The first five atom37 places (N, CA, C, CB, O) and aatype in JSON, in Angstrom:
{
  "aatype": [12, 13, 5, 3, 10, 16, 19, 13, 1, 16, 0, 12, 0, 12, 0, 1, 8, 0, 7, 8, 5, 5, 0, 10, 15, 0, 5, 2, 9, 0, 2, 0, 3, 16, 14, 7, 18, 1, 0, 10, 6, 12, 14, 3, 13, 0, 15, 19, 15, 0, 1, 3, 0, 0, 0, 5, 11, 0, 16, 1, 16, 11, 8, 10, 2, 7, 15, 15, 16, 7, 0, 17, 16, 0, 16, 6, 1, 1, 3, 0, 5, 3, 14, 2, 7, 2, 16, 19, 15, 10, 6, 1, 6, 12, 10, 6, 0, 19, 7, 0, 11, 1, 5, 8, 3, 1, 0, 10, 0, 9, 18, 1, 15, 15, 10, 15, 19, 10, 1, 0, 15, 10, 7, 1, 5],
  "atom_mask": [
    [1, 1, 1, 1, 1],
    [1, 1, 1, 1, 1],
    [1, 1, 1, 1, 1],
    [1, 1, 1, 1, 1],
    [1, 1, 1, 1, 1],
    [1, 1, 1, 1, 1],
    [1, 1, 1, 1, 1],
    [1, 1, 1, 1, 1],
    [1, 1, 1, 1, 1],
    [1, 1, 1, 1, 1],
    [1, 1, 1, 1, 1],
    [1, 1, 1, 1, 1],
    [1, 1, 1, 1, 1],
    [1, 1, 1, 1, 1],
    [1, 1, 1, 1, 1],
    [1, 1, 1, 1, 1],
    [1, 1, 1, 1, 1],
    [1, 1, 1, 1, 1],
    [1, 1, 1, 0, 1],
    [1, 1, 1, 1, 1],
    [1, 1, 1, 1, 1],
    [1, 1, 1, 1, 1],
    [1, 1, 1, 1, 1],
    [1, 1, 1, 1, 1],
    [1, 1, 1, 1, 1],
    [1, 1, 1, 1, 1],
    [1, 1, 1, 1, 1],
    [1, 1, 1, 1, 1],
    [1, 1, 1, 1, 1],
    [1, 1, 1, 1, 1],
    [1, 1, 1, 1, 1],
    [1, 1, 1, 1, 1],
    [1, 1, 1, 1, 1],
    [1, 1, 1, 1, 1],
    [1, 1, 1, 1, 1],
    [1, 1, 1, 0, 1],
    [1, 1, 1, 1, 1],
    [1, 1, 1, 1, 1],
    [1, 1, 1, 1, 1],
    [1, 1, 1, 1, 1],
    [1, 1, 1, 1, 1],
    [1, 1, 1, 1, 1],
    [1, 1, 1, 1, 1],
    [1, 1, 1, 1, 1],
    [1, 1, 1, 1, 1],
    [1, 1, 1, 1, 1],
    [1, 1, 1, 1, 1],
    [1, 1, 1, 1, 1],
    [1, 1, 1, 1, 1],
    [1, 1, 1, 1, 1],
    [1, 1, 1, 1, 1],
    [1, 1, 1, 1, 1],
    [1, 1, 1, 1, 1],
    [1, 1, 1, 1, 1],
    [1, 1, 1, 1, 1],
    [1, 1, 1, 1, 1],
    [1, 1, 1, 1, 1],
    [1, 1, 1, 1, 1],
    [1, 1, 1, 1, 1],
    [1, 1, 1, 1, 1],
    [1, 1, 1, 1, 1],
    [1, 1, 1, 1, 1],
    [1, 1, 1, 1, 1],
    [1, 1, 1, 1, 1],
    [1, 1, 1, 1, 1],
    [1, 1, 1, 0, 1],
    [1, 1, 1, 1, 1],
    [1, 1, 1, 1, 1],
    [1, 1, 1, 1, 1],
    [1, 1, 1, 0, 1],
    [1, 1, 1, 1, 1],
    [1, 1, 1, 1, 1],
    [1, 1, 1, 1, 1],
    [1, 1, 1, 1, 1],
    [1, 1, 1, 1, 1],
    [1, 1, 1, 1, 1],
    [1, 1, 1, 1, 1],
    [1, 1, 1, 1, 1],
    [1, 1, 1, 1, 1],
    [1, 1, 1, 1, 1],
    [1, 1, 1, 1, 1],
    [1, 1, 1, 1, 1],
    [1, 1, 1, 1, 1],
    [1, 1, 1, 1, 1],
    [1, 1, 1, 0, 1],
    [1, 1, 1, 1, 1],
    [1, 1, 1, 1, 1],
    [1, 1, 1, 1, 1],
    [1, 1, 1, 1, 1],
    [1, 1, 1, 1, 1],
    [1, 1, 1, 1, 1],
    [1, 1, 1, 1, 1],
    [1, 1, 1, 1, 1],
    [1, 1, 1, 1, 1],
    [1, 1, 1, 1, 1],
    [1, 1, 1, 1, 1],
    [1, 1, 1, 1, 1],
    [1, 1, 1, 1, 1],
    [1, 1, 1, 0, 1],
    [1, 1, 1, 1, 1],
    [1, 1, 1, 1, 1],
    [1, 1, 1, 1, 1],
    [1, 1, 1, 1, 1],
    [1, 1, 1, 1, 1],
    [1, 1, 1, 1, 1],
    [1, 1, 1, 1, 1],
    [1, 1, 1, 1, 1],
    [1, 1, 1, 1, 1],
    [1, 1, 1, 1, 1],
    [1, 1, 1, 1, 1],
    [1, 1, 1, 1, 1],
    [1, 1, 1, 1, 1],
    [1, 1, 1, 1, 1],
    [1, 1, 1, 1, 1],
    [1, 1, 1, 1, 1],
    [1, 1, 1, 1, 1],
    [1, 1, 1, 1, 1],
    [1, 1, 1, 1, 1],
    [1, 1, 1, 1, 1],
    [1, 1, 1, 1, 1],
    [1, 1, 1, 1, 1],
    [1, 1, 1, 1, 1],
    [1, 1, 1, 0, 1],
    [1, 1, 1, 1, 1],
    [1, 1, 1, 1, 1]
  ],
  "atom_positions": [
    [[28.77, 266.65, -6.16], [27.74, 265.49, -5.79], [26.78, 265.37, -6.89], [26.91, 265.78, -4.41], [26.21, 264.29, -6.97]],
    [[26.55, 266.15, -7.62], [25.62, 265.9, -8.88], [26.43, 265.45, -10.22], [24.78, 267.31, -9.24], [25.82, 265.36, -11.28]],
    [[27.68, 265.21, -10.16], [28.48, 265.2, -11.29], [28.2, 263.99, -12.11], [29.88, 265.27, -10.92], [28.05, 264.18, -13.32]],
    [[28.08, 262.57, -11.55], [27.68, 261.51, -11.98], [26.18, 261.05, -11.47], [28.68, 260.67, -11.67], [25.6, 260.19, -12.14]],
    [[25.68, 261.48, -10.58], [24.52, 261.17, -10.25], [24.18, 259.58, -9.39], [23.9, 261.33, -11.55], [23.23, 258.8, -9.35]],
    [[25.52, 259.67, -8.77], [25.42, 257.94, -8.08], [24.65, 258.39, -6.89], [27.15, 256.96, -7.52], [24.42, 257.39, -6.22]],
    [[24.2, 259.32, -6.41], [23.25, 259.34, -5.3], [21.81, 258.53, -5.97], [22.97, 261.09, -4.77], [21.29, 257.5, -5.54]],
    [[21.44, 259.23, -6.95], [20.18, 258.27, -7.64], [20.28, 256.74, -7.76], [19.96, 258.68, -9.16], [19.43, 255.92, -7.39]],
    [[21.23, 256.54, -8.23], [21.57, 255.11, -8.67], [21.47, 253.97, -7.3], [23.27, 255.16, -9.36], [21.14, 252.78, -7.25]],
    [[21.99, 255.13, -6.04], [22.23, 254.07, -5.02], [20.88, 254.09, -4.12], [23.66, 254.38, -4.09], [20.56, 253.21, -3.32]],
    [[20.17, 255.28, -4.41], [18.88, 255.19, -3.73], [17.73, 254.45, -4.68], [18.42, 256.71, -3.34], [16.63, 254.07, -4.28]],
    [[18.25, 254.33, -6.06], [17.16, 253.25, -6.84], [17.43, 251.7, -6.3], [17.43, 253.25, -8.73], [16.52, 250.93, -6.01]],
    [[19.09, 251.31, -6.19], [19.3, 250.07, -5.89], [18.7, 249.95, -4.59], [20.67, 249.69, -5.98], [17.92, 249.0, -4.54]],
    [[18.81, 250.63, -3.49], [18.3, 250.47, -1.97], [16.83, 249.84, -2.11], [18.22, 252.07, -1.08], [16.36, 248.79, -1.68]],
    [[16.23, 250.96, -2.92], [14.56, 250.56, -3.28], [14.59, 249.22, -3.58], [13.81, 251.37, -4.65], [14.38, 248.34, -2.75]],
    [[14.86, 249.02, -4.78], [15.14, 247.51, -5.59], [15.43, 246.45, -4.37], [16.72, 247.56, -6.79], [14.64, 245.51, -4.24]],
    [[16.52, 246.57, -3.49], [16.64, 245.55, -2.7], [15.75, 245.7, -1.78], [17.81, 245.35, -2.24], [15.49, 244.53, -1.53]],
    [[15.07, 246.36, -1.05], [14.04, 246.46, -0.25], [12.9, 245.67, -0.88], [13.74, 247.85, 0.02], [12.41, 244.8, -0.17]],
    [[12.44, 245.82, -2.0], [11.67, 245.14, -2.74], [11.76, 243.78, -2.93], [0.0, 0.0, 0.0], [10.79, 243.03, -3.09]],
    [[12.91, 243.45, -2.92], [13.1, 242.12, -3.4], [13.45, 241.71, -1.77], [14.4, 241.85, -4.78], [13.46, 240.48, -1.72]],
    [[13.66, 242.13, -0.78], [13.46, 241.41, 0.27], [11.92, 241.31, 0.89], [14.37, 241.93, 1.17], [11.57, 240.41, 1.65]],
    [[10.99, 242.47, 0.4], [9.9, 242.03, 0.77], [9.15, 240.92, -0.06], [9.23, 243.08, 0.92], [8.33, 240.24, 0.54]],
    [[9.36, 240.71, -1.32], [9.12, 239.47, -1.95], [9.43, 238.43, -1.3], [9.67, 239.34, -3.03], [8.65, 237.49, -1.17]],
    [[10.71, 238.47, -0.77], [11.35, 237.19, 0.1], [10.24, 236.9, 0.99], [12.81, 237.51, 1.05], [9.47, 235.94, 0.88]],
    [[10.22, 237.94, 2.01], [9.62, 237.75, 2.97], [8.15, 237.37, 2.79], [9.83, 238.73, 3.64], [7.7, 236.72, 3.73]],
    [[7.47, 237.59, 1.97], [6.14, 237.51, 1.4], [6.19, 235.71, 1.13], [5.94, 238.66, -0.17], [5.4, 234.93, 1.65]],
    [[7.36, 235.31, 0.15], [7.38, 233.96, 0.04], [7.54, 233.17, 1.32], [8.36, 233.64, -0.83], [6.88, 232.17, 1.6]],
    [[8.34, 233.63, 1.98], [8.58, 232.75, 3.0], [7.62, 232.52, 4.22], [9.72, 233.1, 3.45], [7.83, 231.59, 5.0]],
    [[6.5, 233.43, 4.41], [5.26, 233.76, 4.96], [4.37, 232.87, 4.39], [4.86, 235.13, 4.77], [3.75, 232.1, 5.12]],
    [[4.19, 232.86, 3.04], [3.28, 231.69, 2.18], [3.93, 230.27, 2.34], [3.23, 232.04, 0.4], [3.5, 229.32, 1.7]],
    [[4.67, 230.19, 2.96], [5.19, 228.78, 2.82], [5.58, 228.61, 4.2], [6.42, 228.52, 1.72], [6.6, 227.95, 4.4]],
    [[4.87, 229.13, 5.31], [5.32, 228.74, 6.99], [4.85, 227.36, 7.03], [4.48, 229.74, 8.39], [5.58, 226.47, 7.48]],
    [[3.8, 227.16, 6.64], [3.66, 225.61, 7.08], [3.75, 224.65, 5.76], [2.09, 225.35, 7.88], [3.01, 223.67, 5.82]],
    [[4.35, 224.74, 4.89], [4.98, 223.56, 4.1], [5.97, 222.87, 4.86], [5.64, 224.0, 2.81], [6.91, 223.46, 5.39]],
    [[5.77, 221.57, 4.92], [6.99, 220.5, 5.44], [8.11, 220.76, 4.65], [6.67, 218.85, 5.28], [7.87, 220.75, 3.45]],
    [[9.61, 221.07, 5.07], [10.45, 220.69, 4.55], [10.96, 222.08, 3.88], [0.0, 0.0, 0.0], [12.08, 222.07, 3.35]],
    [[10.28, 223.17, 3.87], [10.53, 224.15, 3.24], [11.64, 225.43, 4.03], [9.15, 224.55, 2.91], [11.21, 226.2, 4.89]],
    [[12.71, 225.45, 3.68], [13.82, 226.27, 3.96], [13.8, 227.75, 3.96], [14.7, 225.95, 3.16], [14.08, 228.17, 2.83]],
    [[13.55, 228.81, 4.92], [13.26, 229.9, 4.56], [14.63, 230.54, 4.02], [12.57, 230.55, 5.62], [15.77, 230.26, 4.39]],
    [[14.14, 231.63, 2.86], [15.4, 232.12, 2.34], [15.65, 233.3, 3.01], [15.43, 232.33, 0.89], [14.77, 233.85, 3.67]],
    [[16.96, 233.82, 2.89], [17.08, 235.31, 3.33], [18.3, 235.87, 2.16], [17.66, 235.47, 5.23], [19.03, 235.21, 1.41]],
    [[18.15, 237.52, 2.39], [19.21, 238.2, 1.58], [20.22, 238.92, 2.27], [18.66, 239.1, 0.71], [20.05, 239.41, 3.38]],
    [[21.18, 238.98, 1.68], [22.33, 240.05, 2.47], [21.73, 241.11, 2.77], [23.6, 240.57, 1.68], [20.69, 241.3, 2.14]],
    [[22.02, 241.89, 3.52], [21.83, 243.34, 3.91], [22.49, 244.29, 2.69], [22.61, 243.63, 5.44], [23.53, 244.02, 2.09]],
    [[21.68, 245.41, 2.48], [22.39, 246.4, 1.73], [23.62, 246.71, 1.59], [22.07, 247.28, 1.97], [24.22, 246.75, 0.51]],
    [[24.23, 247.02, 3.01], [25.52, 247.64, 2.8], [26.36, 246.61, 2.5], [26.04, 248.43, 3.92], [27.19, 246.75, 1.59]],
    [[26.28, 245.43, 3.22], [27.33, 244.22, 2.49], [27.4, 244.45, 0.89], [26.67, 242.44, 2.76], [28.43, 244.63, 0.25]],
    [[26.13, 244.42, 0.39], [25.62, 244.5, -0.92], [26.47, 245.65, -1.96], [24.05, 244.88, -0.72], [27.16, 245.55, -2.98]],
    [[26.04, 246.62, -1.2], [26.55, 247.52, -2.05], [28.11, 247.82, -1.87], [25.75, 248.7, -1.89], [28.72, 248.5, -2.7]],
    [[28.7, 247.31, -0.81], [30.14, 247.54, -0.56], [31.03, 246.48, -1.77], [30.5, 247.11, 1.24], [32.02, 246.8, -2.42]],
    [[30.35, 245.26, -1.77], [30.77, 244.36, -2.68], [30.62, 244.83, -4.15], [30.07, 243.15, -2.44], [31.41, 244.56, -5.05]],
    [[29.4, 245.65, -4.29], [29.17, 245.85, -5.73], [30.26, 246.96, -6.35], [27.59, 246.37, -5.93], [30.68, 247.04, -7.5]],
    [[30.52, 247.65, -5.38], [31.32, 249.01, -5.73], [32.77, 248.61, -6.46], [31.64, 249.96, -4.21], [33.33, 249.24, -7.36]],
    [[33.21, 247.47, -5.84], [34.6, 247.05, -6.72], [34.09, 245.87, -7.72], [36.02, 246.36, -5.61], [35.01, 245.63, -8.5]],
    [[33.2, 245.24, -7.94], [32.95, 244.27, -8.41], [32.93, 244.69, -9.9], [31.86, 243.7, -7.8], [32.74, 245.91, -9.98]],
    [[33.07, 244.08, -11.14], [32.93, 244.29, -12.43], [31.65, 243.81, -12.52], [33.92, 243.72, -13.32], [31.31, 242.82, -11.87]],
    [[30.7, 244.56, -13.48], [29.5, 244.12, -13.82], [29.48, 243.57, -15.23], [28.57, 245.15, -13.62], [30.28, 244.06, -16.03]],
    [[28.63, 242.6, -15.63], [28.39, 242.06, -16.82], [26.64, 242.51, -17.08], [28.81, 240.33, -16.73], [25.72, 242.46, -16.25]],
    [[26.59, 242.98, -18.61], [25.34, 243.23, -18.65], [24.75, 242.49, -19.95], [25.15, 244.71, -18.61], [23.69, 242.65, -20.55]],
    [[25.91, 241.54, -20.18], [25.29, 240.5, -20.99], [25.52, 239.13, -20.54], [25.72, 240.6, -22.34], [25.83, 239.2, -19.35]],
    [[25.52, 238.04, -20.91], [25.99, 236.64, -20.57], [27.16, 236.36, -21.0], [25.21, 235.63, -21.02], [27.93, 235.58, -20.44]],
    [[27.42, 237.07, -22.17], [28.92, 236.81, -22.91], [29.97, 237.45, -22.31], [29.03, 237.3, -24.38], [31.13, 237.06, -22.36]],
    [[29.49, 238.64, -21.6], [30.76, 239.49, -21.03], [31.72, 238.58, -20.32], [30.3, 240.66, -19.94], [31.34, 237.55, -19.76]],
    [[33.05, 239.02, -20.34], [33.61, 238.14, -19.87], [34.32, 238.98, -18.24], [34.6, 237.52, -21.13], [34.78, 240.12, -18.22]],
    [[34.25, 238.27, -17.32], [35.23, 238.76, -16.02], [34.0, 239.43, -15.35], [36.77, 239.98, -16.37], [34.21, 240.31, -14.52]],
    [[32.66, 239.05, -15.68], [31.38, 239.96, -14.92], [30.7, 238.92, -14.53], [0.0, 0.0, 0.0], [30.88, 237.78, -14.96]],
    [[29.58, 239.36, -13.38], [28.66, 238.47, -13.37], [27.36, 238.83, -13.46], [28.79, 237.83, -12.43], [27.04, 239.95, -13.06]],
    [[26.46, 238.04, -13.96], [25.36, 238.79, -14.21], [24.19, 238.31, -13.77], [25.24, 239.03, -15.41], [23.04, 238.56, -14.13]],
    [[24.8, 237.28, -12.61], [23.6, 236.7, -11.64], [23.34, 238.01, -10.67], [24.14, 235.13, -10.6], [22.2, 238.13, -10.21]],
    [[23.8, 238.47, -10.52], [23.84, 239.91, -9.18], [23.86, 239.38, -7.89], [0.0, 0.0, 0.0], [23.5, 238.24, -7.58]],
    [[24.33, 240.32, -7.07], [24.95, 239.81, -5.25], [23.35, 239.61, -5.01], [26.03, 241.41, -3.79], [23.6, 239.0, -3.98]],
    [[22.37, 239.6, -5.04], [21.41, 239.5, -4.38], [20.6, 238.25, -4.2], [20.82, 240.34, -4.76], [19.43, 238.13, -3.86]],
    [[21.51, 237.35, -4.51], [21.19, 235.74, -4.43], [20.48, 235.32, -2.84], [22.88, 234.78, -4.65], [21.16, 235.14, -1.83]],
    [[19.51, 235.26, -2.87], [18.89, 234.65, -1.47], [19.57, 233.24, -1.1], [17.15, 234.38, -1.61], [19.74, 232.3, -1.88]],
    [[19.95, 233.31, 0.35], [20.65, 231.97, 0.82], [19.49, 231.41, 1.64], [22.15, 232.17, 1.78], [18.55, 232.12, 2.0]],
    [[19.58, 230.01, 1.93], [19.11, 229.15, 2.94], [19.29, 229.63, 4.43], [19.76, 227.89, 2.76], [20.45, 229.81, 4.81]],
    [[18.54, 229.79, 5.06], [18.28, 230.68, 6.6], [18.55, 229.1, 7.28], [16.21, 231.7, 7.01], [17.84, 228.13, 7.0]],
    [[19.7, 229.04, 8.21], [20.17, 228.01, 8.77], [19.7, 228.17, 10.44], [21.74, 227.95, 8.42], [20.49, 228.19, 11.38]],
    [[18.32, 228.27, 10.53], [17.91, 228.58, 11.9], [17.41, 227.21, 12.32], [16.77, 229.79, 12.04], [17.51, 226.32, 11.48]],
    [[16.85, 226.9, 13.58], [16.25, 225.88, 14.04], [15.08, 225.38, 13.11], [15.86, 226.22, 15.33], [14.28, 226.17, 12.63]],
    [[15.05, 224.38, 12.93], [13.68, 223.88, 12.11], [12.53, 223.12, 13.22], [14.21, 222.58, 10.78], [12.78, 222.55, 14.29]],
    [[11.45, 223.32, 12.67], [10.14, 222.74, 13.44], [10.4, 221.27, 12.87], [8.41, 223.52, 12.98], [11.16, 220.88, 11.99]],
    [[9.48, 220.57, 13.71], [9.49, 218.89, 13.53], [9.22, 218.33, 12.06], [8.28, 218.21, 14.48], [9.7, 217.3, 11.59]],
    [[8.47, 219.11, 11.52], [8.3, 218.88, 9.95], [9.5, 219.32, 8.82], [7.01, 219.72, 9.55], [9.51, 219.07, 7.61]],
    [[10.47, 220.02, 9.58], [11.46, 220.26, 8.37], [11.61, 221.73, 8.22], [0.0, 0.0, 0.0], [12.67, 222.3, 7.96]],
    [[10.34, 222.37, 8.44], [10.28, 223.96, 8.17], [10.97, 225.05, 8.8], [9.12, 224.35, 8.35], [10.52, 225.1, 9.94]],
    [[11.91, 226.03, 8.63], [12.78, 226.67, 9.4], [11.93, 228.64, 9.04], [14.75, 226.15, 8.72], [12.49, 229.74, 9.1]],
    [[10.98, 228.42, 8.82], [10.06, 229.75, 8.84], [9.66, 230.1, 10.2], [8.69, 229.6, 7.98], [9.01, 229.31, 10.9]],
    [[10.05, 231.32, 10.6], [9.66, 232.08, 11.7], [8.69, 233.37, 11.34], [10.94, 232.52, 12.37], [9.15, 234.46, 10.99]],
    [[7.41, 233.12, 11.47], [6.82, 234.31, 11.49], [6.79, 235.45, 12.0], [6.18, 234.19, 11.6], [6.18, 236.37, 11.46]],
    [[7.55, 235.6, 13.31], [8.22, 236.79, 13.86], [8.91, 237.4, 13.12], [8.94, 236.63, 14.82], [8.6, 238.47, 12.61]],
    [[10.48, 236.51, 12.86], [11.45, 236.97, 12.12], [11.22, 238.01, 10.71], [12.05, 235.78, 11.8], [11.75, 239.0, 10.2]],
    [[9.95, 236.98, 10.46], [9.44, 237.14, 8.57], [8.51, 238.86, 8.96], [7.73, 235.15, 7.71], [8.62, 239.67, 8.04]],
    [[8.1, 239.1, 9.57], [7.7, 240.32, 10.42], [8.66, 241.26, 10.51], [7.35, 240.01, 11.76], [8.65, 242.36, 9.95]],
    [[9.42, 240.86, 11.15], [10.63, 242.19, 11.41], [11.45, 242.44, 9.87], [12.09, 241.6, 12.84], [11.87, 243.54, 9.52]],
    [[11.55, 241.49, 9.26], [12.34, 241.36, 8.22], [11.62, 242.56, 7.21], [12.38, 239.73, 7.68], [12.12, 243.59, 6.74]],
    [[10.03, 241.93, 7.04], [9.07, 243.06, 6.3], [8.96, 244.62, 6.75], [7.61, 242.57, 6.44], [8.96, 245.62, 6.03]],
    [[8.87, 244.52, 8.09], [9.26, 246.01, 8.78], [10.5, 246.84, 7.99], [9.83, 245.74, 10.49], [10.61, 247.87, 7.32]],
    [[11.32, 245.84, 8.46], [12.75, 246.77, 7.85], [12.91, 246.99, 6.51], [0.0, 0.0, 0.0], [13.55, 247.99, 6.18]],
    [[12.38, 246.1, 5.48], [12.26, 246.54, 4.14], [11.26, 247.42, 3.86], [12.1, 245.54, 3.33], [11.1, 247.9, 2.74]],
    [[10.45, 247.73, 4.98], [9.47, 248.74, 4.43], [10.44, 250.21, 4.6], [7.82, 248.73, 5.45], [10.49, 251.11, 3.76]],
    [[11.28, 250.16, 6.11], [11.98, 251.09, 6.16], [13.11, 251.77, 5.39], [12.2, 250.9, 6.94], [13.55, 252.91, 5.25]],
    [[13.38, 250.44, 4.93], [14.64, 250.81, 4.1], [14.23, 251.29, 2.45], [15.7, 249.34, 4.09], [14.98, 251.99, 1.78]],
    [[13.3, 250.92, 2.09], [12.41, 251.56, 0.97], [11.67, 252.91, 1.39], [11.28, 250.51, 0.52], [11.68, 253.73, 0.48]],
    [[11.1, 253.28, 2.43], [10.95, 254.85, 2.71], [12.35, 255.61, 3.0], [9.98, 255.08, 4.06], [12.27, 256.82, 2.77]],
    [[13.33, 255.26, 3.34], [14.62, 256.09, 3.34], [15.21, 255.92, 1.83], [15.76, 255.51, 4.57], [15.54, 256.89, 1.16]],
    [[15.28, 254.85, 1.46], [15.31, 255.33, -0.56], [14.67, 256.43, -1.14], [14.55, 254.24, -1.6], [15.16, 257.38, -1.74]],
    [[13.4, 256.13, -0.85], [12.59, 257.37, -1.31], [12.82, 258.73, -0.85], [11.31, 257.18, -1.01], [12.8, 259.67, -1.64]],
    [[13.1, 258.9, 0.81], [13.5, 260.14, 1.33], [14.74, 260.48, 0.62], [13.68, 260.1, 2.83], [14.92, 261.63, 0.25]],
    [[15.61, 259.54, 0.41], [16.88, 260.3, -0.25], [16.87, 260.78, -1.49], [17.96, 259.56, -0.32], [17.35, 261.87, -1.78]],
    [[16.19, 259.83, -2.49], [15.59, 260.24, -4.0], [15.17, 261.66, -3.89], [14.21, 259.3, -4.53], [15.79, 262.64, -4.3]],
    [[13.92, 261.63, -3.22], [13.42, 263.11, -2.94], [14.37, 264.47, -2.57], [12.52, 262.96, -1.77], [14.55, 265.51, -3.19]],
    [[14.76, 264.1, -1.6], [15.66, 265.12, -1.19], [16.76, 265.53, -2.14], [16.24, 264.71, 0.0], [16.9, 266.74, -2.35]],
    [[17.53, 264.7, -2.72], [18.28, 264.77, -3.9], [17.55, 265.47, -4.93], [18.65, 263.49, -4.35], [17.96, 266.57, -5.3]],
    [[16.48, 264.93, -5.44], [15.69, 265.46, -6.32], [15.59, 267.15, -6.46], [14.47, 264.86, -6.0], [15.82, 267.96, -7.37]],
    [[14.98, 267.27, -4.67], [15.01, 268.7, -4.45], [16.18, 269.69, -4.9], [14.9, 268.82, -3.11], [16.19, 270.74, -5.54]],
    [[17.21, 268.86, -4.25], [18.75, 269.81, -4.16], [18.77, 270.18, -5.84], [20.55, 268.64, -3.53], [18.76, 271.26, -6.43]],
    [[18.82, 268.76, -6.31], [19.06, 269.49, -7.74], [18.34, 270.39, -8.67], [19.24, 268.68, -8.47], [18.72, 271.08, -9.62]],
    [[16.98, 270.13, -8.03], [16.11, 271.27, -8.67], [16.18, 272.58, -8.82], [15.2, 271.31, -8.23], [15.91, 273.33, -9.76]],
    [[16.74, 272.81, -7.34], [17.49, 274.1, -6.65], [18.29, 274.61, -7.02], [17.96, 274.07, -5.67], [18.41, 275.82, -6.87]],
    [[19.29, 273.74, -7.77], [20.6, 274.45, -7.91], [20.19, 274.48, -9.78], [22.33, 273.37, -7.18], [21.04, 275.04, -10.48]],
    [[19.06, 273.95, -10.42], [19.08, 273.9, -11.57], [18.13, 275.68, -11.59], [18.41, 272.28, -12.2], [18.19, 276.47, -12.54]],
    [[17.49, 275.85, -10.51], [16.65, 277.27, -10.38], [15.45, 276.67, -10.79], [0.0, 0.0, 0.0], [14.74, 277.39, -11.49]],
    [[15.01, 275.52, -10.54], [13.46, 275.05, -10.81], [12.89, 274.6, -9.39], [13.35, 273.64, -11.99], [13.53, 273.86, -8.65]],
    [[11.92, 274.99, -9.15], [11.27, 274.59, -7.63], [9.76, 274.29, -8.12], [11.34, 276.04, -6.27], [8.9, 273.95, -7.3]]
  ]
}
């Protein structure tokens, strides 16, 4: 379980994804009255992590066959729009923000429990 410590990397990636989602929800809420603004959304963490597991990664822009752009690219939400062209739904953004908080809390719980198991296995409590 702790030979390559992927559980810590996964928990960190989950927390980072939740942070990006929270920032995107805040941006959408801030532009709720901006005419023509298109709400942005991120793919869910499960689909991103499954795609990341098989994909090659580029740590520098000069690397071949990798992508440094990241899989957390926000896309426009294709919902119904207001008469002014805005597609932000405050109710949906509130749900997205709550989902991001829950995901972040889950990531922290996974990290803490894995850390306590690791400490117990090393004899440090």
